[in-house]
C-alpha positions in Angstrom: -105.7 -58.1 27.4 -106.9 -60.1 24.3 -105.1 -60.0 21.0 -107.4 -58.2 18.6 -106.8 -60.6 15.7 -107.9 -63.5 17.9 -111.0 -61.6 18.9 -112.2 -60.6 15.4 -111.5 -64.1 14.0 -113.4 -65.8 16.8 -116.5 -63.6 16.5 -116.4 -64.0 12.7 -116.1 -67.8 12.9 -118.9 -68.1 15.4 -121.3 -65.9 13.5 -120.4 -67.6 10.2 -121.0 -71.1 11.7 -124.4 -70.0 13.1 -125.4 -68.5 9.7 -124.2 -71.7 7.9 -126.2 -74.0 10.1 -129.3 -71.9 9.6 -128.7 -71.8 5.9 -128.5 -75.5 5.6 -131.2 -76.2 8.2 -128.9 -78.3 10.4 -128.9 -79.0 14.2 -125.8 -77.9 16.2 -124.3 -81.3 16.3 -124.1 -81.6 12.4 -121.2 -80.0 10.5 -122.5 -77.9 7.6 -121.2 -79.2 4.2 -120.0 -75.8 3.3 -119.6 -72.6 5.2 -119.9 -69.9 2.6 -119.7 -66.9 4.9 -116.4 -67.9 6.4 -114.9 -68.8 3.0 -116.1 -65.4 1.7 -114.6 -63.5 4.7 -111.3 -65.3 4.3 -111.1 -64.2 0.7 -112.0 -60.7 1.6 -109.3 -60.5 4.3 -106.6 -61.8 1.8 -107.6 -59.3 -0.9 -108.0 -56.4 1.6 -104.5 -56.9 3.0 -103.0 -57.1 -0.5 -104.8 -53.9 -1.5 -103.8 -52.1 1.7 -100.2 -53.1 1.3 -99.9 -52.0 -2.3 -101.9 -48.8 -1.9 -100.5 -47.6 1.5 -103.7 -47.9 3.5 -103.9 -48.6 7.3 -103.6 -52.4 7.3 -104.9 -52.7 10.9 -108.2 -50.9 10.0 -108.6 -52.8 6.8 -107.9 -56.2 8.4 -110.3 -55.7 11.3 -113.0 -54.4 9.1 -112.6 -57.3 6.7 -113.0 -59.9 9.5 -116.0 -58.1 11.0 -117.9 -56.7 7.9 -120.4 -59.5 7.7 -120.9 -60.5 11.3 -124.5 -59.3 11.2 -125.3 -61.0 7.9 -128.0 -63.5 8.3 -128.6 -62.6 11.9 -131.9 -61.2 13.3 -131.9 -57.4 13.1 -131.4 -55.4 16.2 -133.2 -52.3 15.3 -132.9 -50.0 12.3 -130.2 -50.3 9.6 -128.7 -52.6 7.1 -126.2 -55.4 8.1 -123.2 -53.0 7.8 -124.7 -50.6 10.3 -125.7 -53.4 12.7 -122.2 -54.9 12.5 -120.6 -51.5 13.1 -122.6 -51.0 16.3 -120.9 -54.2 17.6 -117.4 -53.2 16.7 -116.5 -51.1 19.7 -117.6 -53.8 22.1 -115.7 -56.5 20.2 -112.5 -54.5 20.1 -112.8 -53.3 23.8 -110.2 -54.8 26.1 -108.1 -55.9 23.1 -104.8 -54.4 21.9 -106.5 -52.8 18.9 -105.6 -49.1 18.8 -108.6 -47.2 20.2 -108.2 -44.2 17.9 -108.8 -46.5 14.9 -112.1 -48.1 16.0 -114.3 -45.5 14.3 -112.4 -46.0 11.0 -113.2 -49.7 11.2 -116.9 -48.9 11.8 -117.0 -46.4 8.9 -115.5 -48.9 6.5 -118.0 -51.6 7.5 -121.0 -49.2 7.1 -119.8 -48.2 3.6 -119.3 -51.7 2.2 -122.9 -52.6 1.8 -124.2 -53.1 -1.8 -123.1 -54.9 -4.9 -122.6 -52.0 -7.4 -122.3 -48.3 -7.5 -123.8 -45.9 -10.1 -121.5 -45.3 -13.0 -119.4 -42.1 -12.6 -119.8 -42.1 -8.8 -116.7 -40.8 -7.1 -114.6 -43.4 -5.2 -115.6 -44.2 -1.7 -113.6 -42.4 0.9 -111.4 -42.8 2.9 -109.1 -45.3 1.3 -109.7 -48.0 3.9 -113.4 -47.9 3.2 -112.8 -48.0 -0.5 -110.5 -51.1 0.0 -113.1 -53.0 2.0 -115.7 -52.4 -0.7 -113.2 -53.5 -3.4 -112.1 -56.6 -1.5 -115.7 -57.6 -0.7 -116.7 -57.2 -4.4 -113.6 -58.9 -5.8 -114.4 -62.0 -3.9 -117.6 -62.2 -5.9 -115.7 -62.4 -9.2 -113.5 -64.9 -11.0 -112.9 -68.5 -10.3 -113.4 -67.9 -6.6 -117.0 -66.9 -7.4 -117.5 -70.0 -9.5 -116.6 -72.2 -6.5 -118.4 -70.1 -3.9 -121.6 -69.9 -5.9 -121.6 -73.6 -6.8 -121.1 -74.8 -3.2 -123.3 -72.2 -1.4 -126.0 -72.4 -4.0 -126.8 -76.0 -3.0 -128.3 -74.8 0.2 -131.0 -72.7 -1.5 -134.4 -74.0 -2.6 -134.0 -72.5 -6.1 -130.5 -73.8 -6.8 -129.9 -75.3 -10.2 -130.2 -79.1 -10.1 -128.9 -79.7 -13.6 -125.8 -78.6 -15.5 -128.0 -76.8 -18.0 -129.6 -75.0 -15.1 -126.3 -74.0 -13.5 -125.1 -72.6 -16.8 -128.2 -70.6 -17.3 -128.2 -69.2 -13.7 -124.6 -68.1 -14.0 -125.0 -66.6 -17.4 -128.0 -64.7 -16.1 -125.6 -63.3 -13.5 -123.2 -61.9 -16.1 -124.6 -58.4 -16.2 -124.1 -58.2 -12.4 -120.6 -59.7 -12.9 -119.7 -56.8 -15.2 -121.5 -54.3 -13.0 -119.5 -55.3 -9.9 -116.2 -55.1 -11.8 -117.1 -51.6 -13.0 -118.0 -50.4 -9.5 -114.6 -50.8 -7.8 -112.8 -47.8 -6.4 -109.1 -48.2 -6.7 -107.1 -48.6 -9.9 -105.6 -51.8 -8.7 -109.0 -53.3 -7.8 -110.4 -52.2 -11.2 -107.5 -54.0 -12.9 -108.0 -57.2 -10.8 -111.8 -57.0 -11.2 -111.8 -56.7 -15.0 -109.6 -59.8 -15.2 -111.7 -61.7 -12.7 -114.9 -60.8 -14.4 -113.5 -61.9 -17.7 -112.5 -65.3 -16.2 -115.9 -65.8 -14.7 -117.7 -65.1 -18.0 -115.2 -67.3 -19.9 -115.6 -70.2 -17.6 -119.3 -70.4 -18.1 -119.0 -69.8 -21.9 -116.5 -72.7 -22.1 -118.6 -74.9 -19.9 -121.7 -74.2 -22.1 -119.7 -75.1 -25.2 -118.3 -78.3 -23.6 -121.7 -79.3 -22.3 -123.1 -78.9 -25.8 -120.4 -81.2 -27.2 -118.7 -78.3 -29.1 -115.4 -78.5 -27.2 
């Protein structure tokens, strides 16, 4: 019987590598200069386990969902549904014949289905159950703060509309600031809201300081 952590990591790494090669337009023998998806998932796993530990959630459900939440991102669709629904359909097969508790598989699927999106409407009740709320929070927290500065800068180079000057990079990221604040406000748990507010502030401050420095004011 396979160890479930090995199984989820392997499928995540394989899908992330395939997405990265496609994103950069590289043949199989060439290593992509940056694998955004894998870096993103690693950040989500770290954050999800911290939130689960401090908030008393089921760590196995949270960790499995974190590794698998984006396995359908960038892949051809297999029928109806967004990438969370497509990924959730694969989860039972991935966890079959592993030591993952069978009675927790549906909770993993549920969390993955519910993580899709960037923001939630103001005043919307927190996502339930807690494990699904934590996956949402960890996924969104990874898009805030200094982590987002690095991820956006590296991954952005693979897109045709990426900024090619420092001025352009500053403008693009300052244009992102409304979404930055919106993501921070859309988190579910009090701990994530606290972390998100601090991260969003750091992201905004970084680009403000860079703009001042680039203009010769600092």
